[in-house]
C-alpha positions in Angstrom: -44.7 52.5 59.2 -48.2 53.1 58.1 -47.9 56.9 56.2 -44.8 55.3 54.2 -47.0 51.9 53.4 -50.0 54.5 52.4 -47.7 56.3 50.6 -45.8 53.5 48.7 -49.5 52.2 47.7 -50.5 56.0 46.4 -47.5 55.8 44.3 -48.3 52.5 43.3 -51.9 53.3 42.0 -50.6 56.7 40.5 -48.4 54.5 38.1 -50.6 52.2 37.0 -52.9 54.9 36.7 -50.7 56.6 34.3 -49.7 53.3 33.0 -53.8 53.0 31.8 -54.0 56.3 30.7 -50.8 57.2 29.0 -50.4 55.1 25.4 -47.6 56.1 22.7 -48.3 56.4 19.1 -45.3 55.1 16.9 -45.0 56.9 13.5 -45.4 53.9 11.7 -48.7 53.5 13.2 -52.5 55.2 13.7 -53.7 54.7 17.2 -57.7 54.2 17.3 -59.7 55.0 20.5 -62.6 53.0 21.2 -65.1 54.4 24.1 -67.0 51.8 25.4 -67.2 49.8 21.8 -67.2 53.0 19.3 -64.4 54.6 17.6 -64.2 58.0 19.8 -61.0 59.2 18.0 -58.5 58.5 15.5 -54.3 59.4 16.2 -52.5 59.9 13.2 -49.8 61.8 15.0 -47.2 60.4 16.6 -46.2 61.1 20.0 -47.5 60.6 23.4 -51.1 60.6 24.0 -53.8 60.3 26.7 -56.9 58.6 27.2 -59.4 57.6 29.6 -58.7 54.1 31.9 -60.1 50.9 30.7 -62.9 50.1 30.5 -63.9 53.3 29.4 -61.7 53.5 26.6 -59.2 51.4 25.0 -56.3 52.0 22.0 -55.8 49.3 19.2 -52.5 50.5 16.7 -53.0 49.3 13.1 -49.7 49.7 10.9 -49.7 52.5 8.4 -46.8 51.5 5.7 -47.8 49.7 2.8 -48.3 45.9 3.0 -48.5 43.0 0.4 -51.0 40.7 -0.6 -50.1 37.9 -2.9 -52.1 35.6 -4.5 -53.2 32.9 -2.3 -53.4 30.6 -4.8 -53.4 30.0 -9.1 -56.6 29.1 -10.5 -56.7 29.1 -14.4 -57.9 32.0 -16.6 -59.1 31.5 -20.3 -57.4 34.4 -22.7 -59.9 35.4 -25.5 -58.1 32.5 -27.4 -59.5 30.0 -24.7 -56.5 28.9 -23.8 -55.9 28.6 -20.2 -53.5 30.6 -18.2 -51.9 30.7 -14.5 -51.5 33.9 -13.0 -49.8 35.1 -9.8 -49.9 38.2 -8.8 -49.2 40.4 -6.0 -50.6 43.7 -4.6 -49.2 46.9 -2.4 -52.1 48.2 -0.3 -52.0 50.7 2.8 -54.9 52.2 5.1 -56.1 55.3 4.1 -59.6 55.3 6.3 -58.9 54.0 9.7 -62.8 54.0 11.0 -63.5 52.1 7.5 -61.0 49.5 8.1 -61.7 48.7 11.3 -65.6 48.9 10.7 -65.2 46.5 7.7 -62.3 44.2 8.9 -61.7 44.8 12.8 -58.1 45.1 13.4 -57.0 41.8 12.2 -55.3 42.1 8.6 -56.3 38.5 7.8 -59.8 39.7 7.4 -59.1 42.4 4.7 -56.8 39.8 3.0 -59.6 37.1 2.7 -62.1 39.5 1.7 -59.6 41.5 -0.7 -58.2 38.1 -2.6 -61.6 37.2 -4.6 -62.0 41.0 -5.4 -58.5 40.7 -7.4 -58.8 37.8 -8.8 -62.0 38.6 -10.2 -60.6 41.8 -11.3 -57.7 39.8 -13.6 -60.3 37.8 -14.9 -61.9 40.8 -16.2 -58.8 41.7 -17.6 -57.1 38.4 -19.1 -60.2 37.1 -21.0 -60.6 40.3 -23.3 -56.6 39.8 -24.4 -54.9 37.2 -26.0 -51.7 34.9 -25.0 -49.1 36.8 -26.7 -50.4 40.2 -25.6 -50.8 39.1 -21.7 -47.0 37.5 -21.7 -45.7 40.8 -23.4 -47.4 43.3 -25.4 -50.0 44.3 -22.8 -48.3 42.7 -19.7 -48.5 46.6 -18.0 -51.9 47.9 -19.5 -53.2 44.4 -17.4 -51.5 45.8 -14.2 -52.9 49.0 -14.9 -56.3 48.1 -15.8 -56.5 46.0 -12.5 -55.5 48.4 -10.4 -57.8 50.7 -11.5 -60.9 48.4 -11.2 -59.9 48.0 -7.5 -59.7 51.3 -6.9 -63.7 51.7 -5.8 -63.3 48.5 -4.1 -60.3 49.4 -2.0 -62.4 52.6 -0.9 -65.2 50.2 0.9 -62.5 48.4 3.0 -60.7 51.5 4.1 -57.8 51.1 1.9 -55.7 52.8 -0.8 -54.2 50.7 -4.0 -50.9 51.3 -4.5 -49.9 49.1 -7.0 -50.6 45.9 -8.8 -48.0 43.6 -10.3 -48.0 40.2 -12.0 -45.3 37.6 -10.5 -45.5 34.9 -13.1 -47.8 33.9 -16.6 -47.7 30.4 -16.9 -49.8 27.5 -18.8 -51.3 24.9 -16.8 -49.5 22.0 -16.4 -50.7 19.7 -18.5 -51.0 22.5 -21.4 -46.7 23.6 -20.5 -45.9 19.5 -21.0 -47.3 19.7 -24.3 -45.9 22.7 -25.4 -42.1 21.7 -23.8 -42.7 18.6 -25.7 -43.5 20.8 -29.3 -40.6 23.1 -28.5 -38.2 20.1 -27.6 -39.1 18.6 -31.2 -38.7 21.7 -33.1 -35.3 22.2 -31.3 -34.5 18.5 -32.0 -35.8 18.9 -36.3 -33.5 22.2 -36.3 -30.7 20.2 -34.6 -31.1 17.6 -37.4 -31.3 20.1 -40.0 -28.0 21.6 -39.0 -26.6 18.4 -38.9 -27.4 17.7 -42.4 -26.5 21.0 -43.7 -23.3 20.2 -41.8 -22.4 16.7 -42.9 -23.4 18.5 -46.5 -21.1 21.3 -46.4 -17.8 18.7 -44.6 -18.5 16.5 -47.9 -18.4 19.3 -50.1 -15.0 20.7 -48.4 -13.5 17.5 -48.3 -14.3 16.3 -52.3 -13.0 20.0 -53.0 -9.8 19.7 -51.1 -9.9 16.0 -53.1 -10.1 17.4 -56.4 -7.3 20.3 -55.6 -4.8 17.3 -54.4 -5.4 15.6 -57.3 -4.7 18.5 -59.8 -1.6 19.2 -57.6 -0.7 15.9 -57.9 -1.2 16.1 -61.7 0.5 19.4 -61.9 3.4 18.2 -60.2 4.0 15.1 -61.8 3.6 17.1 -65.4 6.3 19.8 -64.5 8.4 16.6 -63.1 8.2 15.2 -66.3 8.6 18.3 -68.1 11.8 19.0 -66.3 12.9 14.9 -66.5 12.4 15.2 -70.2 14.3 18.8 -70.6 16.8 17.1 -69.0 17.3 13.8 -70.6 17.4 15.9 -73.9 20.1 17.6 -72.1 21.9 14.4 -71.5 21.3 13.3 -74.9 22.7 16.4 -76.2 25.9 15.9 -74.0 26.6 12.5 -74.4 25.9 12.9 -78.6 28.1 15.4 -78.6 30.9 13.4 -76.6 30.4 10.2 -78.4 30.6 12.0 -81.5 34.0 13.4 -80.7 35.2 10.0 -79.3 33.6 6.8 -81.1 36.0 4.8 -79.0 35.2 6.1 -75.5 31.1 5.9 -76.8 31.7 2.3 -76.8 33.8 1.7 -73.9 31.0 4.3 -72.0 28.2 1.3 -73.1 30.4 -1.0 -72.2 30.6 -0.1 -68.4 27.0 0.8 -68.7 26.9 -2.9 -69.5 29.1 -4.2 -66.4 27.0 -1.9 -64.2 23.2 -3.1 -65.3 25.0 -6.6 -65.4 26.2 -7.3 -61.8 24.0 -4.8 -60.0 23.7 -7.5 -57.5 26.5 -9.2 -55.8 24.2 -12.7 -56.0 24.1 -12.5 -59.6 26.0 -15.0 -61.6 27.2 -15.6 -65.4 29.3 -17.9 -66.9 30.6 -16.4 -70.3 33.4 -17.2 -72.2 36.2 -14.8 -71.1 37.5 -14.3 -74.9 33.6 -13.2 -75.8 32.8 -9.5 -76.9 31.2 -8.8 -73.4 34.9 -8.5 -71.8 36.8 -6.4 -74.6 36.8 -3.6 -72.4 38.4 -5.9 -69.8 40.9 -7.3 -71.9 42.6 -3.8 -73.4 43.9 -0.9 -72.1 43.7 2.6 -72.8 46.8 2.2 -75.1 45.7 -1.1 -76.4 47.7 -3.5 -74.7 45.8 -6.7 -73.8 44.3 -6.9 -70.4 45.0 -9.6 -67.9 42.9 -12.9 -68.3 39.7 -12.6 -66.4 38.0 -16.0 -65.0 35.9 -17.7 -66.4 33.0 -17.4 -63.6 32.7 -13.6 -62.2 29.7 -12.1 -60.7 
């Protein structure tokens, strides 16, 4: 039993020793080996590695992938026109010199970000103050980012990093100026809207006036044509009546009498009191052969 216990203890000690001396370097990492507080070796190749057990040697792992630093706060920057702008930016960076990085920042990335943020902000200040608002917003936006990245190149080497990219996420005016700009834009849009409404109302009145004029013209032309046709019809009717009456005067007299009867007895409520022997009833007293017609009543409708 004693031999088995000793053997087990030896195995456990061997495993613990191996665990303290062996470590794996991931392909996404850089391993920095410390010996008594000093950097002894930087391992960039992935795989299983060996070191001395603590406290003789320790290992710190650094991420060698691209990191992102966002602007921690939005400070106003004055342009060449003395206009105040607020710029949100981001910086893409990665570790290029692990030894330099650890000497200046330790293994905590927050130390680097706290030191790098003011440097980036200062670089943006230098570039923005040389340009106008229009240039920053559109024409020279790309140039601003390129120049800021160039300014950061030397500073980045002292931090042990490489600046991969610099981007402007947002450019805006400060709150007071933004409200004033929005109010001015609203006023301008309202003015344009009122002008368009006025133009629309004037155009509508013009269209309505033109339509009324055309309607009056069409009605006048239709009335003229109707009167012309009516006149032509009346002329033909008169000519026809004249020709018929000229051939037979007795028929003309009879026709006029019928027209008089029709005009007189138009309504059932009309009442006339006449002498039945008067000339008005002559057509009713005689037939076509000249015989006397039946006597008419003294009252008729």
